[in-house]
N, C-alpha and C positions, 0 to 999 in steps of 0.2 A: 537453331539448336536447341530443344527442350524436350523433357520425358512425356510428351503427351498422348503419345501413342501407348503406351503402354495400358493394356486392358485384357487379359485372356481370361479366359473361364475355369479359375482354378479355385480351390479351396481357397477361403480367408487365410488359414493360418499358413500356407505356404506362399502369401503373395509378396512380402517382401523381398524374401531370397531373388524371387522370378523378377521383381522390378528393376533388381538391379544389372540382371542380363539384358532387360529392356533398354536400361538407359546406358548401357555402355555402348550400345548397337543403336543409338537413335538415328531415326532416321527423319527427316521432315514429311513431306508428302507431296504427291502430284503425279503428273503425266501432261504431257502438251503435244499440241497438232503441228504439223508440218504445215506452212503457210502453202508450200508448193508440193505436188507429185514429187518423189524421189526416186522416178524411173522404176521398172519392174520389180515389185518385190518376189523375193524367193520365201517360200513357204518350207520351215523347216519343220519338220515330224517324223516323229520316229519311224523306222520301218513296222512292217506289221508282225515278220518272223524276224527273229533274231539269229543273227548268224555267229556263231560261236570264235571268239579266236583259238586257235588250234594250239599255240603255246604263249606261254608269257612274254610279254614285250620286254625289253631290256631296260631296267631301271634308267628313270629320266637322269640325265648328267647334266646339271643345269652350269655349264662354264659360263664366266662372266665374262661375254665378247668384246663389251663396251661397260663404258662407265654409267651408274646409273644418272648420272648429272646430263648424259648425251645420248639419250635414249633415241634410236632411229624415229624421227617423227611421224614416217608413215608405216611403223609398225607398232606405233604406241597409242592408245585410246586414254586419254586423260581424264580423272574424274575432280569433281572437288564435292564438299559437303557430307562425305560420308565418315571423314577422320578428322578429329578436331586435337588431336593430341598424339604424343608417340606411343606406338605398339609396345604391349606388355609383354604379350606372349601369343603363342600359336597353337594353345590349348584346346582341343574341342571340347574338354569336360568342365573348363572352369569358366564362371562367369565374370571372369574379372580380365579380359586379355584386351581390351579398347581396341579390337582391331576389324575396324569397321571395311573394310575391304573382304574379310576372308569370316568371319564369324558374326549371324545374326538369324539367331531362334526367332522366329515370328512365322506369322500366317504365311508367307510365303518366303522359305528359307533362305540365307544366301547360300550360293552353291558354285561359288568360283573353285573352291578347295575341297572342303567338306561337302559330301552329297549324301540325299536324303532318297528313301526309297522311291517317290512320289515327286513330282512337281505337282504346285496349286497354281491355277490360273485364275486370278481375280475376274476376268472379264466374261468366263463363261461358268464361274464355280465348279470347275472340275478338277480332278487330279490324274496328272498324266504320267506315265512310268517313265523313271530314270535308272535307279539302279534295278528296280522292280522288272520283272518280264510280264507283260499282261497286265490286266487290272486283278486288282484284290475281291477277294470274295468272304462274303459273310456266311456262317453254317445255316440252316433253316431255323436255329434259337436266336440268331443273331446276337452267341455269346462268344464266337472266336473268329477270327478274320485268317485267312490264307493269301499268301502272296509269294512268287519264285524271285529268285535273283537273277539275273541277266546271266548267262554263262561267259558272254565277253567281255563281263564288269571286272575291270583289275584294279589293282593299288598301282599308287606311284613306284611301287619296287616290282613291279612285274606279277605278283601274285594273286590268285584270282580273288575276288569279294565274293564271300561265301552266307550262307544264313547262319552259320556259328557266328560268324562277325557280327550280325545284326543282334543275335543272341546274348553274347558276349558284351558287347557297347549295354543293353539293358540292365544286365546282370552290374556291370560296374556302377552305373548311376546308381543303382539302389545300394549296393555294396558301401559306395562311398557318400551315400546322402546327398548327391548332388540338386541343384536346381530341378534339372530336367526329371529326376524322379520324385520330389515334391510336388511337382504339377502334374506327375500322371498315376503316382502309386496308388490314388483311391478309385481310378478306375482300371488299372492294367494289373492284370494278375501275375501273368508271365510271359515273356516272347522265348520261343522255343523252335530252334534248329529240328526240324523234321529230318531232313539228307542236308546234303551240300548246298541243296539248290531254295530248298522248301521253308517258308516261316509261318510260324503259328503264332499267333499274338490273341490270347486268353484274357477275356476282359473279367473285371471284377463282377460279382453279382452280386445283386440285392436279395432280400428275405424273399421274394418271389422268384429266383431263379433267372431273373433278369439282367443284362448289362446293366450298370450301373450308368452308365452314359456310353451309349454308342458313337454319338458324335466325336467325342473327345477321344476315343480309341482310336477313329478313323483319322482324325486330324493328327495324331501321333505320325502317320504314314508319309507327311507332307513336311511336317514340320523340324523333326528331330535326326541328326545325322548319323550315320553308320559310320563305325570308327573300327580300325583294323585290331582284331585278336590280338595277334602276334606283338602290335605296337605297344598296347595296352598294357601287356603282361610285361614288356621291357619297362613302361613307365611305373607299373605297380612295384618292379624289383629295385629300382632304384628307389622309389619313394619309401619302401620298407613298409609298405601297407598303412601309412601316415595319410589320414585324408588332407589336412591340409597342407602337405606337401606333393600330395600328387595334385591338386588341385591348382598349387601355385606355380608348378614346372612349366617353365616358359615352351617347351615343347620343340625346340628348335629343330628336333628330327625328325617331328611327326611324320607319317605315312598317310598320304591323301587318296582320294580316287578321282578327284575334279580335275577341270583341264587348266589350271594354273597351278604354281607353288610359288614360294619367297625367292623373290631376287633381290631385294635390297628396302630395308626399315631403317629409318632414323627419326630426330625426330622434325624433320623438314618434310619428308615424305615416305610413301611406300610403294613397292614396287611389286608386282607379281609378273612372274614369267611363264607361257604356254607349256605345256608339257606336251613337246611333239609324240612323245608316245601314248596319249592320254585313248583311252578305251572306247571313248564317246565317238571317236571315228569309223567304229564299226557300223555296218549297216543296218544293226539292229536298234541304231539310235542316232546320232545326227549324221553318220554319213561323211564327215569330213571335219576338220578342228575348225575350231572357232577363230576369227580373221585377223584379230589383234595380237602380233607376239607377246606386248608387253600390255598390263594393266597398272597404270601409273597415277597414284592420288598425292596432289601435293598437300600438304596440311596449310590451312590459310586462317590466321586470326580472327577474321569474321565475315559476315555475309557479304561485308563490302568489297573486301579483297578479294573473296570470291565471283563476286559480279566483275570486277574489273578484269580480272583472268578469262573469264568464259566471253567477254566482249571483246576483248585481245584475240580471242582466237588459240589460248592458252592449256583451256580446258572444253573438251568435247561434251561431256555429259555434267551437268550440273544440279547435285541433288538438294538445293540448299532453296530458301524463297529467295527471289528476286523480284525485289520491288517493281511493278509496272513493267514487266516483262516483255510486254508487246512494243515498247518502246526500242527495245534493240530491233526489231525488224522495221516496225512503222517509222519511225524515226531517225534511228540510226543505219537504217538497211543493211544490217549485218545478216548473214548466213544464220541465224538462228530460229528456232523454232520449238513448240512443245506440242503435246501429243494432238491436240485440237487446236486447229486455229482462229478460235474464235474463242470469248469469253465463254466457257470460265478456264479456258486453255488445260484442265485438269480434269481426270475423272475423279470425282472425289470417292473418298472411302469413307471417312470418320466424321462423325457429328459433335462438334465441340458444341458443350452445351450450359445452358444456366440452371442450376440447380435451384429449387426454393426450398430453406427451412420451415418444412411444414408443422412445426411447434411453434414458429413465432406468432404472436397474436394477429390475425387477419390473415395470413397467408395459409390458415388452416381451410380458408374459405376456396372453394373451386373460382366462383366469380372476379373476385380478388387477382386470384393468381392468374386467370384465363384474361384479365381485363389489361394487365401488364404486359402478357404475352403477346395480345395481339395489337397493341400500341405500339411495341418495337419497331422500327425501321429499320427493317434487315438488308434493303438496298443499300442503305447508309453505310451499315457494316461491312456489308461484302466489296462497296465500292472503296471503303476507307483502309478496313484492317485489311484484308486480303488483296486489295487492289485489283477486286475484279475475279481471282483467282479462286472464286467458288460460283457454282450453279447457283441459282437464284430460286426464291421459293417458288416464283412462277414457272420455271424450267421444271424444279424437281420438288411437287407439293411434299409437305411437311410430312412424315410417316417416322418410323420407326427403322427404315430401312436407308442404305446409304445410295445414292445416285447409281450404282452400275447396274445394267440391265437385267443381269440375273437376280439382284435382291427385290428391283421393281417388279417383278413379276410374281414375286411370291406373296401377294396381298392384290385385293380388291380394290382400287384406288377409287371406282366410282360410289363404294358403299360407303366411303368416309369423306366422300369428298366436301359433302357438307359440313364438317368439323375442321377441315384445313382451313390454316389463314396464312396469308403473305405478309401483314403488318402494315406499320404505319397507319393503322385502323381507329384513330384516336375519336370518332363520333362512334364506334361500335362500342369501344371500351367504355367511352363515358355513360352510354345506353345501359350497359352490361351492367355496369355499378351503381347506377341509379334503379335499375328495375330489382336488383337486389337490397337495396336499402342503405348503399354505402353511400354517404352524401355528406355533404360539407353542412355543419348544422351550425356551428357558430362565424361562419362568415370569414374565416381567416385564408381561405384560398386552400383548403387541405381537406380532404374528406375523413369522417371518422367512421370506427366500427366499435361498436359498442361503448361509445363514448369516448374513446381513444384514438387519437391522431393518426392516421396512417402514415408511417416513420420507418424507414429501411435503409440499411447499407448494403450495397453491391460491391462485391469484393473478388480479386483477382490478384496472382501474384505480381509483383513489382518487376520492371523492365519486360514483360512478354507485353511487346507494344501492341500487338494485334488483338489479344485479349483485352489489355487497358481500354482502346480505343472502343470494342463491342460493348463493354462494361458503360462507359459513358455514355452510349447511346442508350441501353435499357435505362440509367437514370435519367437523362433528358424526357424520353417516353414517360416515367414514372410524373414529372412534374407537369405533363401536357395533360395527364388526366386527374389531376388533383392528389397524387400519391407522391410524398415526398420521400426521393429515393438520392441517397449522395454515394459516393463510392469512397474505397479504401484500398490501398495498395500495397500489402505489409511483403516482405522478404518471401520467398520460396520456402524456406527453411519454416519459417512460423507458420506460413499458409497451409503446407502438407501436413504439419503436425494437428494443427485445427480440424482439418477438414476430412482426415482419416481416421479420426477418431470416432467411431461409432457407437459405443456403448455409454455415451453422456448427451445430452442436448448440447446443441451447438451453442456457442456463445452467442452475446450482441455484437453486429459489426458482420455476422455471417450470415443475415435474410436471404441473399439472394449471390450466388457465387458460380464459378466457372470451373467445369474440368472436361476431360476428354471423353472419347469413347473409344471402343473396337474399331477396325478398321473391317478390310474384307479377310474372309478366312474360311475354311473348310466348316467351321463349328457355327457361321454366321447367317444370317441376322438372329440367330438364337443366343447365341452368347452377347451381343451387344444389348438384346432385351434385358437379358438377365441380367446383364451388368445395370442397365438404368434403371431395372423395376424390381427386383427379386428382395423380399423381406428376408431373404438369408443372411443379407449383408448387414440388416440391423443387429447392434449391440456387439458388435465386433471390435475389441481395443483398438486394433489396427486394420482399417479396413481399405484396401487400395482397390477394391472390386467395384464398387458404384452405388448407387441410391443413396448418394449422402444427404440428400433429403429427408432420409426414413420414409419411403412411401409404404406403404402396408396395402395390399389387397389379394384375398386368398383366393378370388378366381385367376389372376394374374400368376399366383404362386402354383395352381394345378394345371393351368396350361403349360409353363416353363419346365415344368415334370413331364408334361406328355410329350411335347414336340421331339425330344431325341428318339422317343421310341416310333414316332409314327412315319409310316412308310409310304401312306396314301398321298398322292401330291394335292387333291382336292381337299383332303381333311386338314393338310398343311395349311394350306391358302387360308381357308374358312378359320383357323387357330390363329393365325398370323394376323388376317384382318381384323379378328375381335381384339385382340393386344392392341393392334392402330388407334381401333376405336376406343378402347379404356383410356389408353395413352392420351390419345387429344380431347379426351371427355375431362379426364381428371388434371391434367396439366401439372402434373408434378415436377417437371421440369420444360425446358423449351429449348430446342437448337438454335443456336445463332449463327452457323455459317456450315458449309461442309469442307473438308479438307482433303486433298488426296493422299494416298497411300506413300505415293513418294513424288518429290518434286524432280521433273525429269524436264529438263529444259537442253536441248541440244544446239551445238555449234557446229556447221556442216560444212567448213574451210576445208577440213582435211578427209573427214568419214561419212559415209551419206548411207542413205536406208535405214534411217533409224527407226521404230515403230512409230506409226501414227495412225489416226483414225482412217479406216478405209482402205490400209494398204493392203489389204488382199490377203495378208497370212491366215491360214488355216490350220490348225486354233489361232485365234488371234493372238498375238504378243502382246500383252500388258506393258504399260509404261512404266516398268519397275528397274530403269536403269541397265538395263541389261544382265544384271547378276543376280537377280530375286525369282523364285519360283519358275515358272514357266518363262519369265520374262527373259533368262539367259538364252533362249533361244535367238533373241535378238541379234547375239553376238556372230551367230553364222549368217545373218542377212546382211552384215555391214560390207561397202564396198568404200574402195579409194575415191576422192573424185577427181584425182588426177592419179593413176595409176602408175 
């Protein structure tokens, strides 16, 4: 578990508080295939015409019919890799709950208990209605978004979810200066309830009267929870208006709209129980309840313990890195699978990247940067660091896009094919250096630039074994082309302090260093490209956003300003292609591997019909562990192996 997935497009000044949100809800990454079909898929999608519940359902009374230590196996779906310590609280306003089964504000928000107006689907890049009734719409000037709340939507206390709940949630975030407000208040002016069902989000406008950033306003719809106004007022009353007390409240009495609520939690496990009065069984949404009665997560001490439990059938859905995952079915013949039946086993979403310190002697030269980049053996990185759980650069040629079909379609691959490289091109790298005059003039085996031996340190945090393995391969590539690259692995506390300080030059020892990139989300790939290339991050005393090598290109900055306002798909493709062309030409950084959004490995001893490639679901259910964004649709498709 590590914080490498944090990377959202919010102002630098708000980045630190949001980092905490993401670090407490860390999810590794992935998806995986089924080696064999799992029966006829059931396609779950919302009905087109909502049908209102005529009366509020009775509040769910969760009597504990059984012990949390003796859950009925055929009613329980077990997870691992989401929760690594005791739950702190259930407060959806707080950023300190450490509640991995319930609260994760990310590109595809976790919606087991708290729900968002829309569900993001990383496979097709679309937002599907959840609490919302139908699609959202911009006004003609793209300054206001309007959507309606389903009349069927209910809170767990049986009262209707209303537009006023949406508006009051935002007002509360702003009033108490939460991390959600920090991330969005530069882009959202107000969220208003026009009537009990209708919500209007008014964007903050720039000097030209345009929305500052329409993409970030759109992303709010599937990223942030709607919280009940009545419960919020109760919380405010007992907090006495004190922001610290409000955010520290464990919220054991919280009202929610999702299909599950708290059943049990201690320092060994977390268990959610299905709300059998869940509004989503209305024909306007899922039309039925999710299959498992209980969602249970055992808190393991490390990945090794989690892998053992997965192999033993004690875990059904594993959200952790399982080294050599294919051995589980190929060598041990276990009923375990991933979203894809063959390597890379998962759909990549993020781009762990090596950055160059562009102020280091020699690394200000494109030919030296590109020579290092094309010499690296990426196949070895993927085979060793990721045990082949990453697409290769032959399968997904490098660009600024993740491997999802949605993003791959956003640029012209043919137009930049001559710039893409797959790696381990030692002779090509040597020729590139020779051609630009970077040669060994004193016969010591190392090349010089301006009379100075090219000698660099490649760095990443200690203990991040996959990254360390990748960095060692980068260093090995340097030695093969006459550039002395050694490695250094400081503790994360030191590393992050150095790398995220962008108002001073990077110190010696940080000439090449790894950081993460954004995954799949409603602002992508724009947000990821902004993180990688925008000069707006330079000069920040605490830069959690990106461009840590401090690359600056006015053309890139201009394209990044234009894209959020562009609606013509052809023009967008032109702009994205140009950005890829610039990136592959200037090489300010280079991606080392692809990583999935979530690791999604399933054991089909008890449950079957998990999402997998080609399962026939429409819209396709993404491999997000059946609890994130549109991935939750998978909970309604599960079946028992032995009913």
